[in-house]
C-alpha positions as CSV (number, residue, x, y, z in Angstrom):
1,M,-74.8,20.9,-126.9
2,S,-73.7,21.2,-130.5
3,V,-70.2,20.4,-131.8
4,I,-69.5,20.6,-135.6
5,T,-67.1,17.8,-136.4
6,L,-65.7,17.5,-139.9
7,F,-63.9,14.4,-141.0
8,V,-61.6,14.7,-144.0
9,A,-60.0,11.5,-145.3
10,A,-57.3,11.1,-147.9
11,L,-57.1,14.8,-148.3
12,L,-53.4,14.8,-148.9
13,L,-53.6,12.2,-151.7
14,V,-53.8,15.1,-154.2
15,A,-51.7,17.7,-152.4
16,Y,-48.3,18.9,-153.5
17,S,-48.4,17.5,-157.0
18,T,-45.2,19.3,-158.1
19,A,-42.3,16.9,-158.2
20,R,-39.0,17.9,-156.7
21,K,-35.6,16.9,-158.3
22,V,-33.5,15.5,-155.5
23,T,-29.8,14.6,-155.6
24,V,-27.5,13.1,-153.0
25,R,-23.8,12.8,-153.7
26,S,-21.2,11.0,-151.6
27,A,-17.6,10.4,-152.6
28,G,-15.3,7.8,-151.0
29,F,-12.3,9.0,-149.0
30,D,-9.8,7.8,-151.6
31,S,-11.8,9.0,-154.6
32,P,-10.2,11.5,-157.1
33,T,-12.5,14.3,-155.6
34,G,-11.7,13.4,-152.0
35,G,-14.5,12.7,-149.6
36,L,-17.6,14.7,-149.9
37,V,-21.4,14.7,-149.3
38,E,-23.9,17.0,-150.9
39,F,-27.7,17.3,-150.9
40,V,-29.3,19.2,-153.8
41,V,-33.0,20.0,-154.3
42,D,-34.2,21.5,-157.6
43,G,-30.6,22.4,-158.5
44,V,-29.9,24.2,-155.2
45,Q,-27.5,22.8,-152.8
46,L,-28.5,22.6,-149.1
47,H,-26.0,24.3,-146.9
48,V,-25.6,21.9,-144.0
49,P,-22.7,21.3,-141.6
50,S,-21.8,17.8,-142.8
51,S,-19.1,15.8,-141.0
52,R,-17.7,12.3,-140.7
53,G,-20.2,9.5,-140.7
54,M,-23.8,9.4,-141.9
55,N,-25.3,12.7,-142.7
56,V,-29.1,12.9,-142.8
57,A,-31.4,15.5,-144.2
58,V,-35.1,15.4,-143.7
59,L,-37.1,17.4,-146.2
60,Q,-40.6,19.1,-146.1
61,S,-42.9,18.4,-149.0
62,D,-42.1,21.8,-150.5
63,G,-38.4,20.8,-150.8
64,T,-37.2,22.9,-147.9
65,L,-35.0,21.4,-145.1
66,R,-36.9,20.4,-142.0
67,E,-34.0,18.9,-140.1
68,F,-30.4,18.0,-140.5
69,R,-28.2,15.7,-138.4
70,A,-24.8,14.2,-138.7
71,F,-23.9,11.0,-136.9
72,D,-20.3,9.8,-136.5
73,T,-20.9,6.2,-137.2
74,H,-17.2,5.6,-137.4
75,E,-17.2,6.2,-133.6
76,N,-20.2,5.9,-131.4
77,D,-23.3,7.6,-133.0
78,A,-25.0,4.6,-134.4
79,D,-27.5,4.4,-131.6
80,A,-28.4,8.0,-132.0
81,L,-28.8,7.4,-135.8
82,Y,-31.1,4.5,-135.1
83,H,-33.4,6.4,-132.7
84,F,-33.5,9.4,-135.1
85,L,-34.6,7.4,-138.1
86,H,-36.9,5.1,-136.1
87,G,-38.7,8.2,-134.8
88,L,-39.5,9.6,-138.2
89,R,-43.2,9.5,-139.4
90,P,-44.0,7.1,-142.2
91,D,-43.7,8.7,-145.7
92,T,-41.1,11.1,-144.6
93,L,-38.5,11.9,-147.3
94,V,-35.0,11.1,-146.0
95,L,-31.7,11.9,-147.7
96,I,-28.6,10.1,-146.4
97,G,-25.0,10.5,-147.4
98,A,-21.8,9.0,-146.1
99,F,-18.8,11.3,-145.5
100,D,-15.1,10.3,-144.8
101,E,-15.9,7.0,-142.9
102,A,-19.3,5.9,-141.9
103,Q,-19.2,2.1,-141.8
104,G,-16.9,1.2,-138.9
105,A,-19.3,1.4,-136.0
106,L,-22.6,1.1,-137.9
107,T,-24.6,-1.4,-135.8
108,V,-27.2,-3.9,-136.9
109,E,-30.0,-1.7,-135.5
110,A,-28.7,1.4,-137.3
111,R,-28.5,-0.6,-140.6
112,E,-32.1,-1.8,-140.1
113,A,-33.3,1.8,-139.5
114,I,-31.7,2.7,-142.8
115,V,-33.4,-0.3,-144.5
116,E,-36.7,1.0,-143.1
117,C,-36.1,4.1,-145.2
118,G,-35.4,2.0,-148.3
119,G,-31.7,1.6,-148.0
120,V,-31.5,-2.2,-148.8
121,N,-27.9,-2.0,-150.0
122,I,-26.5,-0.5,-146.8
123,D,-24.6,-3.8,-146.0
124,S,-22.6,-3.3,-149.2
125,L,-20.9,-0.1,-147.7
126,Q,-17.2,-0.7,-147.2
127,Y,-14.6,1.1,-145.1
128,R,-14.5,4.8,-146.2
129,G,-16.8,4.0,-149.0
130,A,-19.4,6.2,-150.7
131,Y,-23.1,5.9,-149.9
132,A,-26.1,8.0,-151.2
133,L,-29.7,7.3,-150.4
134,I,-33.0,9.1,-151.3
135,G,-35.4,7.2,-149.2
136,V,-38.9,7.3,-147.9
137,K,-39.6,6.1,-144.3
138,G,-41.6,2.9,-144.5
139,S,-41.2,2.5,-148.2
140,D,-38.8,1.7,-151.0
141,A,-35.8,3.8,-151.9
142,L,-36.3,6.3,-154.7
143,A,-32.6,6.0,-155.4
144,E,-29.6,4.4,-153.7
145,K,-25.9,4.1,-154.8
146,V,-23.0,2.5,-153.1
147,L,-19.3,2.6,-154.2
148,S,-16.0,1.7,-152.7
149,S,-13.5,4.2,-151.3
150,S,-11.7,4.8,-154.6
151,D,-14.5,4.5,-157.2
152,G,-15.6,8.1,-157.4
153,V,-18.9,9.8,-156.6
154,A,-22.0,7.8,-155.6
155,E,-24.9,9.9,-157.0
156,A,-28.5,9.1,-156.2
157,V,-31.0,11.2,-158.3
158,A,-34.8,11.0,-158.2
159,D,-38.0,13.0,-158.8
160,Y,-40.1,13.1,-155.6
161,S,-43.8,13.9,-155.4
162,P,-45.7,12.6,-152.3
163,H,-48.6,11.0,-154.1
164,G,-50.5,8.3,-152.4
165,I,-50.2,9.7,-148.9
166,E,-53.4,9.6,-146.9
167,R,-54.1,11.4,-143.7
168,N,-57.3,11.3,-141.6
169,I,-58.0,14.8,-140.6
170,T,-60.7,15.9,-138.1
171,V,-61.7,19.5,-137.3
172,R,-64.0,20.2,-134.4
173,S,-65.6,23.6,-133.7
174,S,-68.2,24.3,-131.0
175,G,-70.2,27.5,-130.5
176,F,-69.7,29.8,-127.6
177,D,-72.8,28.6,-125.7
178,S,-71.8,25.0,-126.2
179,E,-68.3,23.6,-125.5
180,N,-66.6,26.7,-127.1
181,L,-63.8,24.8,-128.7
182,A,-61.7,24.6,-131.9
183,E,-59.6,21.4,-132.3
184,F,-57.6,19.7,-135.0
185,Y,-56.7,16.0,-135.2
186,I,-54.3,14.3,-137.6
187,D,-54.5,10.5,-137.9
188,G,-56.4,10.4,-134.6
189,A,-53.9,12.4,-132.6
190,P,-54.7,15.9,-131.3
191,V,-52.6,18.7,-132.8
192,P,-50.9,20.5,-129.9
193,I,-51.6,24.1,-130.8
194,S,-53.2,27.0,-129.0
195,T,-56.3,28.2,-130.7
196,G,-57.9,31.6,-130.0
197,R,-61.0,33.7,-130.6
198,G,-61.9,34.1,-134.3
199,M,-60.8,31.9,-137.2
200,N,-58.0,29.4,-136.6
201,A,-56.3,28.1,-139.8
202,A,-53.7,25.4,-140.3
203,V,-51.8,24.2,-143.3
204,I,-50.9,20.5,-143.2
205,S,-48.0,18.8,-144.9
206,P,-48.1,15.3,-146.4
207,E,-45.9,14.2,-143.5
208,G,-48.9,15.0,-141.3
209,L,-47.3,18.1,-139.7
210,I,-48.6,21.6,-139.3
211,S,-46.5,23.7,-141.7
212,A,-48.2,27.0,-140.9
213,F,-50.8,28.0,-138.3
214,G,-52.5,31.3,-137.5
215,T,-55.3,32.6,-135.2
216,F,-57.2,35.5,-136.7
217,D,-59.6,37.5,-134.5
218,T,-62.3,38.1,-137.1
219,H,-64.6,39.3,-134.3
220,A,-62.3,42.3,-134.0
221,A,-59.7,43.3,-136.7
222,G,-58.2,39.9,-137.8
223,S,-59.6,39.7,-141.4
224,E,-56.7,41.3,-143.1
225,G,-54.3,38.8,-141.5
226,L,-56.5,35.9,-142.5
227,V,-56.5,37.1,-146.1
228,A,-52.7,37.3,-146.1
229,F,-52.4,33.9,-144.6
230,V,-54.5,32.3,-147.2
231,E,-52.7,34.1,-150.0
232,N,-49.4,32.6,-148.9
233,I,-50.7,29.0,-148.8
234,P,-48.9,26.9,-151.5
235,E,-51.1,25.9,-154.4
236,G,-52.8,22.6,-153.7
237,A,-51.9,22.5,-150.0
238,P,-54.6,21.4,-147.7
239,V,-55.9,23.9,-145.2
240,V,-58.2,23.3,-142.2
241,M,-60.1,26.1,-140.3
242,A,-62.1,26.2,-137.1
243,A,-64.0,29.0,-135.5
244,L,-63.7,29.6,-131.8
245,D,-65.8,31.9,-129.5
246,E,-66.9,34.4,-132.1
247,A,-65.5,34.7,-135.6
248,K,-68.3,36.4,-137.8
249,S,-68.9,39.9,-136.5
250,N,-66.2,41.8,-138.3
251,M,-65.2,39.2,-140.9
252,S,-64.6,41.3,-144.1
253,T,-65.8,40.3,-147.6
254,A,-62.2,39.7,-148.6
255,A,-61.7,37.3,-145.7
256,K,-64.9,35.4,-146.7
257,L,-63.7,35.2,-150.3
258,A,-60.3,33.9,-149.0
259,I,-62.1,31.2,-147.1
260,A,-64.2,30.3,-150.1
261,A,-61.0,30.1,-152.2
262,C,-60.0,27.2,-149.9
263,G,-63.1,25.4,-150.8
264,A,-65.7,26.6,-148.3
265,T,-69.2,27.0,-149.7
């Protein structure tokens, strides 16, 4: 029985070196501009359905929006906000902006969850006040701003580059006459994806998520797809690959060069 197991540690420490300019704006209800909340990445405003309460945008490391949620913490959404923030993985980039009124029903637990993302000044938020946070789950805030209801726009601005993030990555591949498997693990947890015959390739974000995955049947006619997949991987992004069943017979020269471009020797 022969299983090839590759352990890659701290691979994401050097990934995604390009910094993102991130801005969160929140205006108090009685400010000259009226209440507002805006999220901007590299000069482009994210189009999200913001509403009364705490508005939360979670970003991918390439600056794109992974998830957006609005929690009416003036009424009864504080518990949902707590569970949402508490469930985020460490090192996740979190943008939070108050709109209209976000303080009235904000519980101690919800405030603690915001503090976990770096929002140490959340207790200073007043009724219908402005609050803007650029936070990182489990770390310090990159920027945080709190203003009263009539004091204008609270603007938090920061450059974000996810340096210093380490992930333990394991890739396991076993030949057809052995266990015949292809598996990926991130920080000890199996990645729940369905692998298939040929070359299986996954791109991993600093958050420890699979940002792209493909199975390419290089025993048949999958080489062209593999080449295209590799060409679309962001520069500096870590990629892991594992062969399953049979992956060599019809692998083209271009596919081999694409794999070599990812560091294979």
